[in-house]
C-alpha positions in Angstrom: 14.9 -25.1 -6.4 12.2 -27.4 -5.1 9.1 -25.7 -3.7 9.8 -27.3 -0.2 12.9 -25.1 0.1 10.9 -21.8 -0.5 9.4 -20.5 2.7 6.7 -17.9 2.8 8.1 -14.4 3.2 5.5 -13.6 5.9 4.5 -16.8 7.8 7.4 -19.2 6.8 4.8 -21.6 5.6 5.2 -24.0 2.6 4.7 -22.6 -0.9 3.7 -24.0 -4.3 4.5 -22.7 -7.7 2.1 -20.0 -9.0 2.9 -19.6 -12.7 6.4 -19.3 -13.9 7.5 -16.2 -11.9 5.8 -16.6 -8.5 5.3 -19.0 -5.6 2.3 -18.8 -3.3 1.9 -19.7 0.4 -0.4 -22.6 1.1 -1.2 -21.0 4.5 -1.6 -17.2 4.4 -2.0 -16.9 0.6 0.9 -14.5 0.0 2.2 -14.7 -3.6 5.7 -13.5 -4.3 8.3 -13.4 -7.1 10.8 -16.2 -7.0 13.5 -15.5 -7.1 13.1 -12.0 -5.7 14.9 -9.3 -7.6 17.9 -7.7 -6.0 17.4 -4.1 -4.6 19.4 -2.8 -7.5 17.3 -4.6 -10.1 14.1 -3.5 -8.5 15.2 0.1 -8.5 16.0 -0.2 -12.2 12.5 -1.6 -12.9 11.0 1.3 -11.0 13.0 3.9 -12.9 12.0 2.3 -16.2 8.3 2.3 -15.4 8.1 5.5 -13.4 10.3 8.0 -15.3 11.7 10.6 -12.8 9.6 9.0 -10.1 6.6 11.0 -11.1 3.9 8.5 -10.1 0.7 10.3 -9.2 -1.6 9.3 -6.4 -4.4 8.7 -8.9 -2.3 6.0 -10.5 -1.1 4.4 -7.3 -4.5 4.2 -5.7 -6.0 2.7 -8.8 -8.1 5.7 -9.2 -9.6 6.8 -12.5 -9.4 10.6 -11.8 -8.5 13.2 -9.2 -12.0 13.1 -7.9 -11.3 9.6 -6.5 -8.2 11.0 -4.6 -10.4 13.7 -3.1 -13.0 11.2 -2.1 -10.4 9.1 -0.4 -9.1 12.1 1.5 -12.5 13.1 2.6 -13.2 9.5 3.8 -9.9 9.6 5.8 -10.9 12.9 7.3 -14.2 11.5 8.5 -12.4 8.5 10.0 -9.5 10.3 11.7 -9.3 13.5 13.8 -8.6 16.7 11.8 -5.7 17.6 14.1 -3.8 14.4 13.5 -0.2 14.8 12.4 -0.1 12.8 9.1 2.8 11.3 7.1 2.0 10.1 3.6 4.6 7.3 3.0 5.3 6.8 -0.7 3.7 10.2 -1.4 4.8 10.6 -5.0 4.2 14.2 -6.1 1.9 14.9 -3.1 -1.5 14.5 -4.6 -3.0 12.7 -1.7 -1.3 15.0 0.8 -2.8 18.0 -1.0 -6.2 16.4 -1.0 -5.9 15.7 2.8 -4.9 19.3 3.4 -7.9 20.5 1.3 -10.2 18.1 3.2 -9.3 19.7 6.6 -6.2 17.9 7.8 -3.6 20.7 7.6 -0.7 18.9 9.3 0.5 16.6 6.5 4.1 15.7 5.6 5.4 13.4 2.9 7.9 10.6 2.7 9.2 10.1 -0.9 12.5 8.7 -2.0 12.3 9.7 -5.7 14.0 13.1 -6.0 11.9 14.5 -8.8 8.6 13.5 -7.1 9.8 14.8 -3.7 10.7 18.1 -5.3 7.2 18.3 -6.8 5.7 17.7 -3.4 7.9 20.4 -1.8 6.7 22.8 -4.5 3.2 22.3 -3.1 4.4 23.4 0.3 5.0 20.1 2.0 7.8 19.1 4.2 9.3 16.0 2.6 11.7 13.4 4.0 13.4 10.8 1.9 13.2 7.9 4.4 11.2 6.8 7.4 14.6 6.8 9.2 14.5 10.6 9.0 11.3 10.7 11.2 11.7 10.7 15.0 10.2 8.0 17.1 6.5 8.5 18.0 6.3 11.6 15.9 3.0 11.2 13.9 -0.6 10.1 14.6 -1.5 8.7 11.2 0.6 7.1 8.4 -1.0 6.7 5.0 0.5 4.3 2.5 -1.2 3.9 -0.8 -0.2 1.0 -3.1 3.3 0.8 -1.6 3.4 -2.5 0.3 3.5 -4.7 -2.8 6.7 -2.9 -3.9 8.7 -3.7 -0.8 11.4 -6.4 -0.7 11.7 -6.2 3.1 8.2 -5.4 4.3 8.9 -6.4 7.9 11.7 -3.9 8.2 9.7 -1.1 6.6 6.5 -1.7 8.6 8.5 -1.9 11.8 9.8 1.6 11.0 6.2 2.7 10.4 5.3 1.3 13.8 8.2 3.1 15.4 7.2 6.6 14.2 3.6 6.2 15.3 2.5 7.6 18.6 0.6 5.4 21.1 -2.9 5.1 19.7 -1.7 6.0 16.2 -2.8 4.3 13.0 -1.6 3.1 9.7 -4.0 3.2 6.7 -2.7 1.2 3.7 -3.9 0.0 0.4 -2.5 -2.9 -1.6 -3.8 -5.2 -4.4 -5.9 -8.2 -3.1 -4.5 -11.5 -4.3 -7.8 -13.1 -3.3 -9.9 -10.7 -5.2 -12.1 -11.8 -8.1 -9.8 -10.8 -10.9 -6.9 -12.5 -9.2 -8.9 -15.7 -8.8 -10.0 -15.7 -12.4 -6.7 -14.8 -14.0 -4.3 -16.5 -11.6 -0.6 -15.6 -12.2 -1.7 -13.7 -15.3 -3.6 -11.2 -13.1 -2.6 -7.6 -14.1 -1.1 -6.9 -10.7 1.1 -10.0 -10.8 2.4 -9.2 -14.2 3.8 -5.8 -13.2 7.5 -6.4 -12.6 7.7 -3.9 -9.7 5.1 -5.8 -7.7 7.2 -8.3 -5.7 4.8 -9.4 -3.0 1.1 -9.7 -3.4 -1.1 -10.0 -0.2 -4.2 -11.5 1.0 -5.7 -9.9 4.1 -4.5 -12.8 6.2 -0.9 -12.3 5.0 -1.1 -8.5 5.6 -2.6 -9.0 9.0 0.1 -11.5 10.0 2.8 -9.1 8.8 1.5 -6.1 10.7 1.0 -8.1 13.9 4.6 -9.4 13.6 5.9 -5.9 13.8 3.9 -4.9 16.8 0.5 -3.5 15.7 -2.1 -4.2 18.3 -5.1 -4.5 16.0 -5.5 -4.9 12.2 -8.8 -4.2 10.6 -9.9 -4.8 7.1 -12.0 -1.9 5.8 -14.9 -3.4 4.0 -16.4 -0.3 2.5 -14.2 2.4 1.2 -14.7 5.0 -1.6 -15.1 3.5 -5.1 -12.2 4.3 -7.4 -14.3 4.9 -10.5 -17.4 6.9 -11.5 -21.0 6.0 -12.3 -23.8 4.0 -10.7 -22.7 0.7 -12.3 -19.2 1.0 -10.9 -20.6 1.9 -7.5 -22.8 -1.2 -7.4 -20.0 -3.5 -8.5 -17.6 -1.9 -6.0 -20.0 -2.3 -3.1 -20.9 -5.9 -4.1 -17.3 -7.0 -4.4 -16.3 -5.2 -1.2 -19.1 -6.9 0.7 -18.1 -10.4 -0.5 -14.3 -9.9 -0.1 -13.7 -10.1 -3.8 -12.7 -6.4 -4.3 -9.5 -6.0 -6.2 -7.8 -4.0 -3.5 -7.3 -4.3 0.3 -7.9 -1.3 2.5 -6.5 -1.8 6.0 -6.3 0.1 9.2 -3.7 -1.0 11.8 -3.5 0.6 15.2 -0.7 0.7 17.7 
Protein backbone atom coordinates (compact mmCIF):
# COMPACT_ATOMS: atom_id res chain seq x y z
CA UNK A 1 0.00 0.00 0.00
CA UNK A 2 1.38 3.42 -0.88
CA UNK A 3 2.09 5.81 1.97
CA UNK A 4 -0.46 8.30 0.54
CA UNK A 5 -3.27 5.86 1.38
CA UNK A 6 -2.26 5.52 5.04
CA UNK A 7 -3.79 8.27 7.17
CA UNK A 8 -2.64 9.13 10.66
CA UNK A 9 -4.75 7.38 13.27
CA UNK A 10 -5.07 10.61 15.27
CA UNK A 11 -5.02 13.63 12.95
CA UNK A 12 -5.69 12.02 9.54
CA UNK A 13 -2.50 13.59 8.22
CA UNK A 14 -0.14 12.09 5.66
CA UNK A 15 2.34 9.46 6.82
CA UNK A 16 5.71 8.17 5.71
CA UNK A 17 7.34 4.77 6.26
CA UNK A 18 9.24 4.43 9.54
CA UNK A 19 11.22 1.23 9.32
CA UNK A 20 9.59 -1.92 8.00
CA UNK A 21 6.77 -2.26 10.54
CA UNK A 22 5.58 1.31 11.16
CA UNK A 23 4.45 4.50 9.49
CA UNK A 24 4.79 7.93 11.04
CA UNK A 25 2.64 11.02 10.73
CA UNK A 26 4.31 14.01 9.10
CA UNK A 27 2.11 16.38 11.11
CA UNK A 28 1.60 15.21 14.71
CA UNK A 29 4.48 12.71 14.89
CA UNK A 30 2.41 9.65 15.80
CA UNK A 31 4.09 6.36 14.84
CA UNK A 32 1.98 3.25 14.46
CA UNK A 33 2.23 -0.30 13.22
CA UNK A 34 1.10 -0.81 9.66
CA UNK A 35 -0.85 -2.84 9.17
CA UNK A 36 -2.30 -2.79 12.67
CA UNK A 37 -2.84 -6.21 14.25
CA UNK A 38 -6.36 -7.51 14.69
CA UNK A 39 -7.75 -7.41 18.26
CA UNK A 40 -7.36 -11.18 18.43
CA UNK A 41 -3.74 -11.06 17.32
CA UNK A 42 -2.93 -8.28 19.80
CA UNK A 43 -4.55 -10.23 22.62
CA UNK A 44 -2.42 -13.25 21.74
CA UNK A 45 0.73 -11.10 21.83
CA UNK A 46 -0.21 -9.76 25.26
CA UNK A 47 -0.87 -13.24 26.59
CA UNK A 48 2.51 -14.39 25.28
CA UNK A 49 4.47 -11.52 26.81
CA UNK A 50 2.46 -11.10 30.03
CA UNK A 51 1.74 -14.63 31.27
CA UNK A 52 -1.53 -14.70 33.23
CA UNK A 53 -1.71 -10.93 32.87
CA UNK A 54 0.54 -10.39 35.86
CA UNK A 55 2.20 -7.18 34.73
CA UNK A 56 3.36 -5.12 37.68
CA UNK A 57 3.12 -1.37 37.96
CA UNK A 58 6.90 -1.22 38.38
CA UNK A 59 7.29 -2.73 34.92
CA UNK A 60 4.56 -0.74 33.21
CA UNK A 61 5.70 2.64 34.52
CA UNK A 62 9.28 1.87 33.47
CA UNK A 63 10.32 1.91 37.10
CA UNK A 64 13.37 0.11 38.42
CA UNK A 65 11.85 -0.80 41.78
CA UNK A 66 8.83 -0.45 44.04
CA UNK A 67 10.28 2.76 45.50
CA UNK A 68 9.60 4.45 42.17
CA UNK A 69 5.95 3.38 42.31
CA UNK A 70 5.66 4.85 45.80
CA UNK A 71 7.32 8.06 44.63
CA UNK A 72 4.81 8.38 41.80
CA UNK A 73 1.93 7.79 44.21
CA UNK A 74 3.23 10.45 46.59
CA UNK A 75 3.63 12.88 43.68
CA UNK A 76 0.04 12.25 42.64
CA UNK A 77 -1.13 12.76 46.20
CA UNK A 78 0.56 16.17 46.30
CA UNK A 79 -1.04 17.16 43.00
CA UNK A 80 -4.60 15.92 43.58
CA UNK A 81 -6.94 16.10 46.61
CA UNK A 82 -6.77 13.20 49.05
CA UNK A 83 -10.54 12.67 48.93
CA UNK A 84 -10.60 12.16 45.16
CA UNK A 85 -12.34 9.02 43.99
CA UNK A 86 -9.64 7.37 41.87
CA UNK A 87 -9.80 4.69 39.19
CA UNK A 88 -6.54 3.10 38.06
CA UNK A 89 -7.17 2.03 34.46
CA UNK A 90 -4.97 -0.88 33.42
CA UNK A 91 -4.19 -1.52 37.07
CA UNK A 92 -2.40 -4.85 36.71
CA UNK A 93 -2.08 -6.49 40.12
CA UNK A 94 -2.84 -3.24 41.93
CA UNK A 95 0.62 -2.00 42.87
CA UNK A 96 -0.02 1.64 42.04
CA UNK A 97 -3.47 1.48 43.61
CA UNK A 98 -1.91 0.14 46.81
CA UNK A 99 0.75 2.84 46.75
CA UNK A 100 -1.91 5.53 46.30
CA UNK A 101 -3.85 4.12 49.24
CA UNK A 102 -0.70 4.11 51.37
CA UNK A 103 0.06 7.70 50.28
CA UNK A 104 -3.25 8.92 51.68
CA UNK A 105 -5.76 8.49 48.84
CA UNK A 106 -8.06 5.81 50.32
CA UNK A 107 -10.81 5.77 47.68
CA UNK A 108 -9.11 3.85 44.86
CA UNK A 109 -10.65 1.32 42.50
CA UNK A 110 -9.08 -0.70 39.70
CA UNK A 111 -9.99 -1.43 36.10
CA UNK A 112 -8.19 -4.53 34.83
CA UNK A 113 -9.31 -6.97 32.13
CA UNK A 114 -6.78 -9.76 32.76
CA UNK A 115 -8.50 -12.17 35.18
CA UNK A 116 -5.42 -13.28 37.13
CA UNK A 117 -4.17 -9.73 37.61
CA UNK A 118 -7.65 -8.55 38.58
CA UNK A 119 -7.88 -11.31 41.18
CA UNK A 120 -4.51 -10.27 42.62
CA UNK A 121 -5.79 -6.69 42.94
CA UNK A 122 -8.97 -7.91 44.65
CA UNK A 123 -6.82 -9.86 47.10
CA UNK A 124 -5.38 -6.52 48.20
CA UNK A 125 -8.87 -5.29 49.02
CA UNK A 126 -9.65 -3.32 45.85
CA UNK A 127 -12.93 -3.17 43.98
CA UNK A 128 -12.05 -4.23 40.42
CA UNK A 129 -14.04 -3.81 37.21
CA UNK A 130 -13.10 -5.49 33.95
CA UNK A 131 -14.06 -2.62 31.66
CA UNK A 132 -14.64 1.13 31.70
CA UNK A 133 -18.15 0.33 30.48
CA UNK A 134 -18.82 -1.07 33.97
CA UNK A 135 -18.24 2.37 35.53
CA UNK A 136 -21.20 4.81 35.69
CA UNK A 137 -21.06 8.21 34.05
CA UNK A 138 -19.35 10.98 36.07
CA UNK A 139 -18.39 8.53 38.84
CA UNK A 140 -14.74 9.36 39.54
CA UNK A 141 -12.55 12.40 40.08
CA UNK A 142 -9.23 11.04 38.84
CA UNK A 143 -8.26 8.31 36.38
CA UNK A 144 -4.67 7.10 36.35
CA UNK A 145 -3.44 5.21 33.28
CA UNK A 146 0.17 4.07 33.40
CA UNK A 147 1.71 2.86 30.11
CA UNK A 148 -1.64 1.81 28.64
CA UNK A 149 -2.24 4.22 25.76
CA UNK A 150 0.39 2.68 23.47
CA UNK A 151 -1.39 -0.69 23.68
CA UNK A 152 -4.78 0.56 22.45
CA UNK A 153 -5.99 -0.18 18.93
CA UNK A 154 -8.94 2.23 19.29
CA UNK A 155 -7.63 5.01 21.52
CA UNK A 156 -10.42 7.46 20.67
CA UNK A 157 -13.09 5.01 21.84
CA UNK A 158 -11.24 4.23 25.07
CA UNK A 159 -10.34 7.82 25.93
CA UNK A 160 -13.94 8.86 25.23
CA UNK A 161 -14.98 6.32 27.86
CA UNK A 162 -12.43 7.77 30.28
CA UNK A 163 -13.90 11.21 29.65
CA UNK A 164 -17.41 9.85 30.25
CA UNK A 165 -16.68 8.46 33.71
CA UNK A 166 -14.93 11.61 34.96
CA UNK A 167 -16.86 14.19 36.92
CA UNK A 168 -16.85 17.86 35.90
CA UNK A 169 -13.46 19.20 36.93
CA UNK A 170 -12.02 15.68 36.97
CA UNK A 171 -8.63 14.71 35.57
CA UNK A 172 -6.80 11.97 33.73
CA UNK A 173 -3.14 11.33 34.50
CA UNK A 174 -1.46 9.13 31.92
CA UNK A 175 2.02 8.03 30.97
CA UNK A 176 3.18 6.65 27.64
CA UNK A 177 6.50 6.35 25.77
CA UNK A 178 7.67 9.53 24.03
CA UNK A 179 8.31 8.99 20.32
CA UNK A 180 10.20 12.31 20.28
CA UNK A 181 12.43 11.39 23.21
CA UNK A 182 16.20 11.19 22.85
CA UNK A 183 16.40 7.40 22.59
CA UNK A 184 13.65 7.34 19.98
CA UNK A 185 15.44 10.03 17.96
CA UNK A 186 18.73 8.13 18.08
CA UNK A 187 17.39 4.65 17.43
CA UNK A 188 14.49 5.45 15.11
CA UNK A 189 12.30 2.41 14.39
CA UNK A 190 14.80 0.24 16.30
CA UNK A 191 13.88 2.09 19.51
CA UNK A 192 13.10 -0.39 22.27
CA UNK A 193 9.50 0.75 22.65
CA UNK A 194 8.87 0.43 18.91
CA UNK A 195 10.20 -3.12 18.76
CA UNK A 196 7.78 -4.36 21.41
CA UNK A 197 5.01 -6.05 19.43
CA UNK A 198 2.27 -5.04 21.87
CA UNK A 199 3.01 -1.33 21.38
CA UNK A 200 0.79 -0.44 18.44
CA UNK A 201 0.69 3.38 18.60
CA UNK A 202 3.55 5.55 19.85
CA UNK A 203 2.84 9.16 20.70
CA UNK A 204 4.43 12.55 20.65
CA UNK A 205 2.89 15.07 23.02
CA UNK A 206 1.26 16.75 20.04
CA UNK A 207 -0.42 13.51 18.99
CA UNK A 208 -1.58 12.74 22.53
CA UNK A 209 -2.90 16.29 22.98
CA UNK A 210 -4.88 16.13 19.74
CA UNK A 211 -6.33 12.76 20.70
CA UNK A 212 -7.47 13.93 24.13
CA UNK A 213 -8.91 17.16 22.79
CA UNK A 214 -10.84 15.20 20.14
CA UNK A 215 -12.68 13.22 22.82
CA UNK A 216 -13.65 16.28 24.84
CA UNK A 217 -10.96 17.13 27.36
CA UNK A 218 -10.89 20.88 27.96
CA UNK A 219 -7.18 21.18 28.74
CA UNK A 220 -4.17 18.93 28.18
CA UNK A 221 -0.94 19.66 30.03
CA UNK A 222 2.43 18.05 29.59
CA UNK A 223 4.01 17.47 32.98
CA UNK A 224 7.61 18.59 32.61
CA UNK A 225 9.02 17.37 35.91
CA UNK A 226 7.79 14.09 37.36
CA UNK A 227 9.51 11.64 39.73
CA UNK A 228 12.58 9.90 38.27
CA UNK A 229 12.08 6.20 37.62
CA UNK A 230 15.53 5.15 38.73
CA UNK A 231 17.84 5.65 41.68
CA UNK A 232 21.01 7.67 42.22
CA UNK A 233 22.25 11.19 41.63
CA UNK A 234 23.42 10.50 38.09
CA UNK A 235 20.00 9.20 37.10
CA UNK A 236 18.31 12.16 38.80
CA UNK A 237 20.45 14.65 36.87
CA UNK A 238 19.88 12.89 33.53
CA UNK A 239 16.14 12.67 34.18
CA UNK A 240 15.82 16.34 35.06
CA UNK A 241 17.90 17.48 32.07
CA UNK A 242 16.00 15.31 29.61
CA UNK A 243 12.66 16.36 31.07
CA UNK A 244 13.58 20.05 30.85
CA UNK A 245 14.53 19.72 27.16
CA UNK A 246 11.57 17.53 26.15
CA UNK A 247 13.86 14.58 25.40
CA UNK A 248 12.71 12.37 28.28
CA UNK A 249 11.74 8.88 27.18
CA UNK A 250 8.26 9.03 28.62
CA UNK A 251 5.34 11.44 28.40
CA UNK A 252 3.50 12.42 31.58
CA UNK A 253 0.19 14.13 30.82
CA UNK A 254 -2.68 15.62 32.82
CA UNK A 255 -5.93 16.15 30.92
CA UNK A 256 -8.86 17.90 32.60
CA UNK A 257 -12.55 17.89 31.80
